[in-house]
Each structure stands twice: as structure tokens, then as C-alpha cells.
C-alpha positions in Angstrom: 0.0 0.0 0.0 1.2 3.5 -0.8 0.9 6.7 1.2 0.2 9.2 -1.6 2.2 12.5 -1.0 0.4 15.2 -3.0 2.1 18.4 -4.3 2.1 21.4 -2.0 -0.5 24.1 -3.1 -1.2 27.6 -1.9 -4.9 28.7 -1.7 -7.5 30.8 0.0 -9.2 29.5 3.1 -12.4 28.3 1.3 -10.3 26.7 -1.5 -8.1 24.8 1.0 -11.0 23.6 3.0 -12.9 22.5 -0.2 -9.9 20.6 -1.6 -9.4 18.7 1.7 -13.1 17.7 1.7 -13.0 16.6 -1.9 -9.9 14.5 -1.3 -12.1 12.6 1.2 -15.1 12.4 -1.1 -13.7 12.0 -4.6 -10.2 10.6 -4.5 -9.6 8.3 -7.5 -7.6 5.7 -5.6 -9.7 4.7 -2.5 -7.3 2.0 -1.4 -4.5 4.5 -0.6 -4.1 7.0 2.2 -3.2 10.5 1.0 -1.3 13.4 2.5 -0.8 17.0 1.6 0.9 20.0 3.1 -0.6 23.3 2.0 -0.1 27.1 2.4 -2.3 30.2 2.6 -2.6 32.9 0.0 -3.3 35.5 2.7 -3.6 35.7 6.5 -6.3 33.1 7.4 -8.2 31.6 10.2 -10.4 28.5 10.2 -12.8 27.3 12.8 -14.6 24.0 13.7 -17.8 23.0 11.9 -19.8 23.1 15.2 -18.5 26.5 16.5 -20.7 29.6 16.7 -19.8 32.4 14.4 -20.3 35.0 17.1 -17.7 33.3 19.4 -15.3 33.2 16.5 -15.6 36.8 15.4 -15.1 38.0 19.0 -11.6 36.3 18.9 -10.3 37.5 15.6 -7.5 40.1 15.6 -9.0 43.6 15.8 -8.5 45.8 12.8 -6.9 43.1 10.6 -8.5 41.7 7.5 -8.3 37.9 7.5 -9.6 35.1 5.3 -12.1 33.2 7.4 -13.7 29.8 6.7 -15.6 27.2 8.6 -13.9 23.8 8.4 -15.7 20.5 7.5 -14.0 19.0 10.6 -14.5 19.9 14.2 -12.1 21.5 16.7 -11.5 25.1 17.6 -10.4 28.4 16.0 -7.0 28.1 14.3 -4.7 31.0 13.4 -2.9 30.0 10.2 -0.8 33.1 9.9 2.3 31.4 11.4 1.5 27.7 11.1 2.4 24.6 9.1 -0.8 23.0 7.8 -1.5 19.5 6.5 -4.3 17.1 5.8 -4.4 13.3 5.9 -7.1 11.2 4.4 -7.6 7.5 5.3 -9.9 5.4 3.2 -12.7 3.5 4.7 -11.5 0.0 5.7 -8.1 1.2 6.9 -7.3 0.1 10.4 -7.3 3.6 11.8 -10.6 4.4 10.2 -12.2 1.8 12.5 -10.7 2.9 15.8 -12.0 5.6 18.2 -11.2 9.2 17.3 -8.8 9.5 20.2 -6.8 6.6 18.9 -6.5 7.9 15.3 -5.5 11.3 16.8 -2.9 9.7 19.0 -1.4 7.7 16.1 -0.9 10.7 13.8 0.5 12.9 16.6 2.9 10.2 17.7 4.4 10.3 14.2 4.5 14.1 14.3 6.3 14.1 17.6 8.8 11.5 16.4 9.6 13.7 13.4 10.1 16.8 15.5 12.3 15.0 18.0 14.4 13.6 15.2 15.3 17.2 14.2 16.1 18.3 17.8 12.7 19.6 18.9 11.4 18.8 22.5 8.1 17.4 21.3 6.0 14.9 23.3 2.3 14.0 23.5 0.0 15.5 26.1 -0.7 12.6 28.4 -3.7 13.8 30.3 -7.2 15.0 29.2 -7.8 18.8 28.9 -10.0 20.9 31.1 -13.5 19.8 32.1 -16.7 21.8 32.5 -17.1 22.2 36.2 -20.8 22.8 35.9 -21.7 19.9 33.8 -18.8 17.5 34.2 -18.3 17.2 30.4 -15.4 18.4 28.2 -15.1 22.1 27.5 -16.5 23.0 24.1 -13.8 23.7 21.4 -12.4 27.3 21.8 -9.2 28.7 20.4 -7.0 25.8 19.3 -3.5 26.8 20.7 -4.6 28.2 24.0 -5.0 24.8 25.7 -3.5 21.4 25.0 -5.9 18.4 24.9 -5.2 14.7 25.3 -2.7 13.6 22.6 -1.9 17.0 21.3 1.8 17.6 20.7 3.4 19.9 23.3 6.8 21.4 24.0 8.3 19.1 26.6 10.2 22.0 28.2 7.6 24.7 28.3 4.3 22.8 28.1 3.2 25.0 25.2 1.0 23.3 22.6 2.8 22.7 19.3 0.3 20.8 17.2 -3.4 20.0 17.1 -5.8 18.5 14.7 -9.5 18.0 13.9 -11.3 15.0 12.2 -14.2 14.2 10.1 -15.3 10.5 9.6 -17.9 9.5 7.0 -18.8 6.6 4.7 -15.8 7.4 2.4 -13.1 7.6 5.0 -11.4 9.8 7.6 -10.1 13.3 7.1 -7.6 14.7 9.6 -6.7 18.4 9.3 -3.7 19.4 11.4 -1.8 22.5 12.3 1.7 23.1 13.8 2.3 26.4 15.6 5.7 27.5 14.4 6.2 29.9 17.3 6.1 27.2 19.9 9.4 25.6 18.8 12.8 26.7 17.6 13.8 27.3 14.0 13.0 24.2 11.8 14.0 23.0 8.4 10.4 22.4 7.3 11.4 20.4 4.2 13.3 18.0 6.4 10.5 17.9 8.9 8.0 17.0 6.2 10.1 14.1 5.0 10.5 12.7 8.5 6.8 13.2 9.3 5.6 11.5 6.1 8.1 8.6 6.7 6.7 8.2 10.3 3.1 8.3 9.0 3.9 5.7 6.4 5.3 3.4 9.0 2.3 3.9 11.3 -0.1 3.3 8.4 1.7 0.2 7.1 2.4 2.0 3.8 5.2 3.2 1.6 5.4 7.0 1.1 5.3 7.9 -2.6 5.1 11.3 -4.3 1.9 11.4 -6.4 0.5 13.9 -8.9 -2.5 15.9 -8.0 -5.7 14.0 -8.7 -8.0 14.9 -11.5 -10.9 16.4 -9.6 -13.9 17.7 -11.4 -13.4 21.4 -11.9 -17.1 22.2 -11.6 -17.4 20.3 -8.4 -14.3 22.1 -7.0 -15.5 25.6 -7.9 -19.0 24.8 -6.6 -17.7 23.7 -3.2 -15.3 26.7 -3.0 -18.3 28.9 -3.7 -20.3 27.2 -0.9 -17.4 27.5 1.6 -17.1 31.2 0.7 -20.8 31.9 1.3 -22.2 33.7 4.2 -24.6 30.8 4.7 -21.7 28.4 5.3 -19.8 30.9 7.4 -22.8 31.7 9.6 -24.2 28.2 9.7 -24.3 28.4 13.5 
């Protein structure tokens, strides 16, 4: 089995979110996991599918124009101005598709921590659950992603600062994991070297062989239609 490593692309927030979702829905080789790192055309924030738009807008930087989009995955508000962003799609039937969300989260972040430690970064996994809601006893609703580390997030072993988090969406086609690494939480990194080590670690975890793969032939009309949907006020203000 191959782990398909797709070319790096730069896009707007709606375009990046739409392409991640379409890689889950329409990828032409359903037997293979697929990975991509991507960049942002302008300062961008994304937020979890279930978050309320009022909460998000209150936490955006005052006086700064940003590209904002609701993600198809869950999780909290993510500032992409200084991050390293990736998406991993696992086909239905892969072993990690069938495990609990916490276990797929842990497996991916273990590979990420291994890659960071290999290039001299003090990265470990958060070993205890995050904060609880004292009133109701349940987990605190997703807020701002890098303000608090949750179980199996990647953290700086020396400072305790959160380095990396991710959000997931699982459906009949497979599992989409969208992840972000906060560059300011660690020392200077050769990101090309990190990507090689990260994808090698992921391939080992997934029982696959990493292989560079051309961008899939997605339907242009479907791509443009979903970008338009993700750019709309109806999608942004869904909740």
C-alpha cells in the first residue's frame, strides 16, 4: 500500500477547505491514504464545523483583514498566519478508520512528535485530558486551538506550550484529519526535512510506503462549486 504524497499548493481558506473535503469524497484511488501540506494565500483563520460564528468573530484580531472559513472538521479556532498545515485522508477500511477518534488522533500525533524530536525539537504528547466543564462535568467546548492542550496534542516538553493539534471528520468514504503546527512554539525548523521525516513516520504507522503522487484529476465544476459554498455567508454563519 502507498501513502500518496500530493504536491504542495497555496490557496485561499475556502479553497483549501474545499480541496481537503473533496480528497475525502472523490479521491480516485480509494485504497491508498493520501497526505498533503498546503499554504495560505493571505492571512487566514479557520474554525470548527460546530462552532458559533459570534464566538469566532469576537476572537479574531481587531483591525486586521483575515480570510475566514468554517472547516468541514470539528475542533477550535485556528490561526494559520504562522503555522504549518496538513491534511491526511484515510480510506474506509483502513485500520485507523475503524478505531476511536482519540486513537487515530494519537497515532498521527505520535508520528509528528517522532519527526520533531528527530530534528532536535522537544516534542511529546499531552498525556492527560484537557480541562473539564465544572458545571456539567463534560469536556469544555472547542475554543481557540492553541490556548490549551488536549489529550494527545503535541506539546513542548520544556515549556508545556501546545505545538500541534488536529480535527477530524469521519464519513462513509473515510477519515479526514486536518492538522496545524504552531511555528512559534518551537525553535527554527527546516520544514522540508520535517515533512520528509513526518511522512516517513506516518507511512510506518499506516503500514504504507510513502510515494510522491501527482495531484488527482478532480472535477473542476465540483471544486468551484464547493469553493463557492465554503465562501458563502450561509456556510460561514451556519451556526
